[in-house]
C-alpha positions as CSV (number, residue, x, y, z in Angstrom):
1,M,-15.6,9.4,24.7
2,I,-15.7,5.8,23.3
3,N,-19.1,6.6,21.7
4,G,-17.6,9.7,20.1
5,V,-14.7,7.8,18.6
6,M,-17.1,5.1,17.3
7,M,-19.3,7.8,15.7
8,T,-16.2,9.4,14.0
9,L,-15.1,6.0,12.6
10,A,-18.5,5.3,11.4
11,G,-18.7,8.7,9.7
12,M,-15.4,8.0,7.9
13,L,-16.6,4.6,6.8
14,V,-19.7,6.1,5.3
15,I,-17.6,8.6,3.4
16,V,-15.4,5.9,2.0
17,I,-18.3,3.7,0.9
18,T,-20.2,6.7,-0.6
19,L,-17.2,7.7,-2.7
20,G,-16.6,4.1,-3.7
21,L,-12.9,4.5,-3.2
22,S,-10.1,2.9,-1.1
23,P,-9.4,4.8,2.2
24,S,-6.2,6.3,0.8
25,A,-8.0,7.5,-2.3
26,A,-10.9,8.9,-0.3
27,Y,-8.4,10.9,1.8
28,A,-6.8,12.3,-1.4
29,Q,-10.3,13.3,-2.6
30,A,-11.3,14.9,0.6
31,E,-8.2,17.2,0.7
32,T,-8.1,18.1,-3.0
33,V,-10.1,21.1,-4.1
34,C,-9.6,20.1,-7.7
35,I,-11.7,17.0,-7.2
36,E,-14.3,18.7,-5.0
37,C,-14.8,21.2,-7.9
38,H,-14.7,18.9,-10.9
39,A,-16.7,16.1,-9.3
40,A,-19.7,18.4,-9.0
41,Q,-19.5,19.2,-12.8
42,T,-21.1,17.2,-15.6
43,G,-19.9,16.4,-19.0
44,R,-16.4,16.8,-20.2
45,T,-15.1,18.7,-17.2
46,G,-16.4,16.2,-14.7
47,E,-15.5,13.0,-16.6
48,P,-11.8,12.9,-15.6
49,V,-12.8,12.6,-11.9
50,R,-15.1,9.7,-12.6
51,Q,-12.4,7.9,-14.6
52,W,-9.8,8.7,-11.9
53,Q,-11.9,7.2,-9.1
54,T,-11.5,3.6,-10.5
55,S,-7.8,4.1,-11.5
56,I,-4.6,2.7,-10.1
57,H,-3.6,6.3,-9.3
58,A,-6.7,6.7,-7.0
59,E,-6.0,3.3,-5.4
60,N,-2.5,4.6,-4.4
61,G,-3.6,8.1,-3.3
62,I,-2.2,9.9,-6.4
63,S,-4.5,12.9,-7.1
64,C,-4.7,15.7,-9.6
65,H,-2.0,17.9,-8.2
66,N,0.5,15.1,-8.3
67,C,0.4,15.2,-12.1
68,H,-0.9,18.6,-13.0
69,G,0.6,20.6,-10.2
70,G,-1.1,23.6,-8.5
71,D,-2.3,24.0,-5.0
72,P,-4.7,21.2,-3.9
73,K,-5.8,23.0,-0.8
74,D,-6.5,26.5,-2.0
75,T,-9.3,27.0,-4.5
76,P,-8.2,30.5,-5.8
77,N,-4.7,29.2,-6.4
78,A,-5.4,25.7,-7.5
79,M,-4.6,26.5,-11.1
80,S,-1.9,29.1,-10.5
81,P,1.3,28.7,-12.4
82,A,3.0,30.4,-9.5
83,R,2.0,27.3,-7.4
84,G,3.4,24.9,-10.0
85,F,0.2,24.3,-12.1
86,L,1.1,22.7,-15.4
87,G,-2.3,22.1,-16.9
88,A,-2.9,19.5,-19.6
89,P,0.2,18.7,-21.6
90,K,0.4,19.0,-25.4
91,E,0.8,15.7,-27.3
92,A,4.6,16.0,-27.7
93,D,5.0,16.8,-24.0
94,I,3.0,13.8,-22.7
95,P,6.0,11.4,-22.1
96,A,7.8,14.0,-20.1
97,F,4.6,14.8,-18.2
98,C,4.1,11.1,-17.2
99,G,7.8,10.7,-16.8
100,Q,7.8,13.0,-13.8
101,C,7.1,9.8,-11.8
102,H,7.7,7.0,-14.4
103,V,11.3,7.9,-15.2
104,G,12.5,4.4,-16.3
105,I,9.5,3.8,-18.4
106,K,9.9,7.2,-20.1
107,V,13.5,6.2,-21.1
108,E,12.3,2.8,-22.5
109,Y,9.5,4.4,-24.4
110,L,11.6,7.2,-26.0
111,A,14.1,4.5,-27.1
112,S,11.4,2.5,-28.8
113,A,10.0,2.8,-32.3
114,H,6.9,4.3,-30.7
115,G,8.9,7.0,-28.9
116,K,10.9,7.8,-32.0
117,A,7.7,8.5,-33.8
118,L,6.6,11.0,-31.1
119,G,5.2,14.2,-32.8
120,R,4.9,12.4,-36.1
121,G,1.7,10.5,-35.5
122,G,3.3,8.0,-33.1
123,P,1.4,6.8,-29.9
124,T,1.9,8.5,-26.6
125,C,1.3,7.1,-23.1
126,V,-2.4,8.0,-23.2
127,T,-2.9,6.1,-26.5
128,C,-2.5,2.8,-24.7
129,H,-3.0,3.7,-21.0
130,G,-5.6,6.4,-21.1
131,S,-5.3,9.7,-19.3
132,H,-7.3,9.4,-16.1
133,G,-8.8,5.9,-15.8
134,I,-5.4,4.2,-15.8
135,K,-5.4,0.5,-14.7
136,R,-2.8,-1.8,-13.4
137,V,-0.7,-3.0,-16.3
138,T,-1.0,-6.6,-17.4
139,L,-0.5,-8.4,-20.8
140,D,-4.1,-7.6,-21.6
141,I,-3.0,-4.1,-22.5
142,I,-1.5,-5.6,-25.6
143,N,-4.7,-6.3,-27.6
144,E,-6.0,-6.0,-31.1
145,K,-8.4,-3.2,-30.4
146,T,-5.7,-0.9,-28.9
147,C,-2.8,-1.9,-31.2
148,S,-4.8,-1.8,-34.4
149,Q,-5.5,1.9,-33.9
150,C,-2.1,2.5,-35.5
151,H,-1.0,-0.7,-37.3
152,S,-1.8,-4.4,-37.8
153,Y,-1.8,-6.6,-34.7
154,E,0.5,-9.4,-36.0
155,R,3.8,-8.2,-34.5
156,A,2.1,-7.2,-31.2
157,A,0.5,-10.6,-30.9
158,E,3.9,-12.3,-31.4
159,I,5.5,-10.1,-28.7
160,K,2.6,-10.8,-26.4
161,E,3.0,-14.6,-26.8
162,A,6.7,-14.3,-26.1
163,M,5.9,-12.5,-22.9
164,R,3.1,-14.8,-21.7
165,L,5.2,-17.6,-20.4
166,T,7.4,-15.2,-18.6
167,E,4.5,-13.5,-16.9
168,R,3.1,-16.9,-15.8
169,H,6.5,-17.9,-14.5
170,I,6.8,-14.7,-12.4
171,T,3.3,-15.1,-11.0
172,D,3.9,-18.8,-10.1
173,I,7.2,-18.1,-8.3
174,G,5.7,-15.1,-6.5
175,A,2.8,-17.3,-5.2
176,Q,5.3,-20.0,-4.0
177,L,7.5,-17.5,-2.2
178,G,4.4,-15.9,-0.7
179,K,3.3,-19.3,0.8
180,L,6.7,-19.9,2.3
181,K,6.9,-16.4,3.7
182,G,3.5,-16.9,5.3
183,K,4.9,-19.9,7.1
184,G,7.7,-17.8,8.6
185,I,10.4,-19.0,6.2
186,E,13.1,-16.5,5.2
187,T,12.6,-15.7,1.5
188,E,14.0,-12.1,1.3
189,A,16.9,-12.9,-1.0
190,Q,14.8,-14.8,-3.5
191,E,12.1,-12.0,-3.4
192,K,14.8,-9.4,-4.3
193,K,15.8,-11.6,-7.3
194,L,12.2,-11.9,-8.4
195,F,11.6,-8.2,-8.0
196,S,14.6,-7.4,-10.2
197,E,13.5,-9.9,-12.9
198,R,9.9,-8.5,-12.7
199,N,11.2,-5.0,-13.3
200,R,13.2,-6.3,-16.2
201,Y,10.1,-8.0,-17.6
202,H,8.0,-4.8,-17.3
203,R,10.5,-2.8,-19.4
204,L,9.6,-5.1,-22.3
205,F,6.1,-3.6,-22.5
206,H,7.6,-0.6,-24.3
207,D,9.9,-2.5,-26.7
208,V,8.4,-3.3,-30.1
209,D,11.5,-5.2,-31.4
210,T,10.2,-8.8,-31.6
211,G,13.7,-10.3,-31.7
212,R,14.9,-8.4,-28.6
213,V,11.7,-9.2,-26.7
214,K,12.1,-12.9,-27.3
215,A,15.8,-12.8,-26.4
216,E,15.2,-10.8,-23.2
217,S,12.3,-13.0,-22.2
218,A,14.5,-16.1,-22.6
219,G,17.2,-14.4,-20.4
220,I,14.6,-13.5,-17.7
221,N,13.3,-17.1,-17.7
222,K,16.8,-18.4,-17.3
223,E,17.2,-16.3,-14.1
224,L,13.8,-17.3,-12.9
225,E,14.8,-21.0,-13.3
226,K,17.5,-20.3,-10.7
227,I,14.8,-19.2,-8.2
228,D,12.9,-22.4,-9.2
229,G,16.0,-24.4,-8.4
230,W,16.2,-22.8,-4.9
231,L,12.5,-23.6,-4.4
232,T,13.0,-27.2,-5.5
233,G,16.1,-27.5,-3.3
234,F,14.3,-26.0,-0.3
235,A,11.3,-28.4,-0.9
236,D,13.6,-31.4,-1.0
237,T,15.4,-30.3,2.2
238,F,12.1,-29.6,3.9
239,Y,10.7,-33.0,2.9
240,K,13.9,-34.8,4.1
241,R,13.8,-33.0,7.5
242,K,10.1,-33.8,7.8
243,L,10.8,-37.4,6.9
244,A,13.7,-37.6,9.4
245,G,11.5,-36.0,12.1
246,G,8.8,-38.5,11.4
247,I,11.2,-41.4,11.6
248,A,12.7,-40.0,14.8
249,V,9.2,-39.7,16.4
250,G,8.2,-43.1,15.1
251,S,11.4,-44.7,16.5
252,A,10.8,-43.0,19.9
253,L,7.3,-44.3,20.0
254,L,8.4,-47.8,19.0
255,A,11.1,-47.8,21.7
256,A,8.6,-46.7,24.3
257,L,6.3,-49.5,23.2
258,L,9.1,-52.1,23.4
259,F,10.1,-50.8,26.8
260,H,6.5,-51.0,28.0
261,L,6.2,-54.6,26.8
262,L,9.6,-55.5,28.3
263,M,8.4,-54.1,31.7
264,K,5.3,-56.2,31.4
265,T,7.4,-59.4,31.3
266,Y,8.8,-58.6,34.7
267,E,5.4,-58.1,36.4
């Protein structure tokens, strides 16, 4: 029986390695008839699968039907409107299409100058993020090649620079909290504060008002400084406790040595 289990696990590992995907993504691919069909195709109809395989969606087990609808387990009905199949959205419908999951981001986008230009030549989600090979968002998404598709890069560069310090600040605090948590120290309250400010920061990616981005970044950094204060205070307290502990141990050892020497004088 053990040999059977080991063979099964080995088989699953081979599948994952062959597909070049994370286990969750491999599972999504194995159960989705959309991918089984399109992965075997070449050219335009097969390219979306190849792009998806290296995306953040695949990494998190998000497959075709999660966006396009349809029945992922029944080939004849995979593209049936009766089973919820939506197909590929028209340009003006893309924000609502992506907003099925990214609700808050859709709101931020629609309120921005980009969103207000929707249907009049303005960029949609896929202009910056792509349609299937979507990557984890970082400041690198703001770059001259992407932004200059529609306009000059100057304003975007200014916004990116205003956000750079905030991103570094968030990353540094996250790393410090991670180290403390790894040592068994309670950091939940500070992690929640960081999570809130990180979300606030991410919303700036869809704001093209330079003044607002700078003001909001300053506000976020002010809140992050409060977490810095907690970290500094904790470090000071930890150092003092460690120092006090060292002094106590040293004093105990010294007392033991003196007692030993005193006893020697009576021998």
